[in-house]
C-alpha positions, -999 to +999 in steps of 0.1 A: +492+944+192+496+911+210+470+922+237+446+932+211+447+896+194+444+881+229+414+903+236+398+895+202+403+856+208+387+858+242+358+876+229+352+850+202+354+822+226+328+840+249+307+843+218+310+806+208+302+797+245+271+821+244+259+803+211+263+769+224+245+779+256+219+795+235+214+765+214+212+740+244+186+765+259+165+764+229+168+727+226+155+724+264+127+749+256+116+733+224+116+699+239+096+710+270+070+728+247+068+697+224+061+673+252+036+695+266+017+697+234+027+733+227+036+727+191+036+763+181+062+774+205+082+742+198+082+750+161+095+786+167+124+771+187+132+744+162+132+768+132+153+794+153+178+764+157+177+752+121+176+783+103+194+811+123+218+790+142+223+766+114+220+734+134+224+704+113+216+680+139+191+652+124+173+648+155+166+684+156+154+685+121+132+653+129+116+672+157+110+702+133+093+678+108+072+666+137+062+699+148+051+708+112+030+674+111+013+683+145+002+718+135-009+702+102+014+720+079+015+691+057+036+705+029+066+716+051+063+683+070+065+663+038+096+684+028+115+679+061+107+642+064+117+636+026+151+652+035+156+629+062+151+598+043+188+599+033+201+604+070+228+580+079+211+575+113+189+546+104+165+553+133+158+590+121+156+575+085+130+549+096+109+572+115+110+597+084+096+570+061+070+560+088+057+595+090+054+599+052+035+567+053+010+580+079+004+611+056+001+592+025-025+568+043-044+597+057-045+610+019-059+577+008-027+570-013-025+536+000+001+519-023+026+549-015+019+546+022+026+509+019+059+515+002+071+540+030+061+517+058+081+489+041+113+513+037+108+521+073+111+484+082+143+481+060+159+509+076+151+497+113+133+461+117+127+469+152+104+497+145+073+480+157+048+508+148+060+508+111+055+469+112+021+473+127+011+498+100+025+478+073+008+445+079-026+463+086-024+484+055-012+453+035-042+433+047-069+462+040-054+465+006-058+428-001-094+428+010-098+460-010-084+442-044-107+413-035-137+433-031-130+453-064-127+421-083-161+408-068-176+441-076-162+439-112-173+403-117-207+414-103-208+444-129-199+420-156-227+395-145-250+422-144-242+437-179-244+399-195-278+395-177-289+430-190-277+419-223-295+386-224-328+404-214-323+427-241-319+399-266-348+380-252-370+410-254-361+417-291-367+380-300-402+383-284-408+417-301-397+400-333-421+370-330-448+394-319-443+412-350-442+381-372-475+370-357-493+403-362-479+402-397-491+368-403-525+375-387-529+405-410-521+384-440-548+359-430-573+386-424-566+401-459-567+366-475-588+342-455-584+316-482-547+314-475-549+301-440-575+272-453-549+263-481-520+261-456-541+240-433-552+217-463-516+214-473-507+205-437-535+178-438-524+163-471-490+161-459-500+144-429-521+119-450-492+113-474-469+105-446-496+082-428-501+065-463-464+062-466-460+046-431-488+022-440-474+011-471-442+005-453-457-016-426-475-038-454-441-042-473-425-054-441-455-078-435-451-091-471-414-096-466-418-113-435-444-140-452-422-143-482-392-153-463-404-189-454-409-198-492-377-180-501-361-204-475-380-236-487-370-228-522-334-222-513-334-256-495-348-274-523-322-260-545-296-270-520-309-305-521-311-307-558-276-295-556-266-322-533-284-350-554-258-366-577-263-363-617-271-393-641-237-391-653-223-394-616-245-425-611-233-442-644-197-437-632-206-452-598-220-482-618-191-484-640-213-483-671-204-460-702-230-438-715-232-456-748-240-488-730-265-473-709-281-459-739-284-492-756-298-507-723-324-481-725-333-487-760-336-523-753-359-518-724-381-493-745-384-521-773-394-546-748-420-523-733-434-517-767-437-554-776-455-559-741-479-532-748-487-546-783-493-582-772-516-571-743-534-550-770-540-582-793-553-602-764-578-575-756-593-577-791-601-617-792-638-623-786-648-639-756-666-675-759-699-674-744-701-712-740-671-713-717-672-701-682-652-671-672-628-690-656 
């Protein structure tokens, strides 16, 4: 019994050694085929290692994904790279994001590609290929957005110009239609045009007459102003001359006394006038000389 157990253990060890030897041999053959560009052979070896021998080495799985990528089996390549984006190996994780970015960029999914390149740099800042791809794609996207904005503004300006031209054309058509309608009305009623011209003429004459009257009125006002000024100056002088009462006050004579003086002067003047009148009635003696 003990001999049987020993035999089984030795056989299992030999089987284990054989699997390790087979795995190492497959790894070597797969690597040589991959480096030589024989991706189909390399793919078969990596699939055998991953599926049949259940090798869980992230580097083997990354090479498997690269083999799918090179034989242009995009679907399997994306699935294999996506599984490696959670790898604990930062270099493997960085390369997986980098390759996904390349695939998305090739499919013109530029924003998703830029995101994968950014995650690749986060995993491994020393990944210069991802850095170059990230900066280049970022610049391209910025230029693209700028061009799209310019194209959008150009389209908007063109729409505005077209709308303005359309509106101008509508105005021209409307003016033409109005003129045609007016011409037609004038043809149907020739007197109407004459009446309109006559009305315009009368309006012009009224306006001219009104302007003329306004100019004459301005001239009269200008000529009348000196007289008004003289009259105002005279009134001011009259206002400035002292009244009779003020003069009496200055002479210290009462109004009653002044009235008596005036009556006396008036009587004297009457007597003087009567005396001269009697003298003029006497006949002149012709025998006496005039002197």
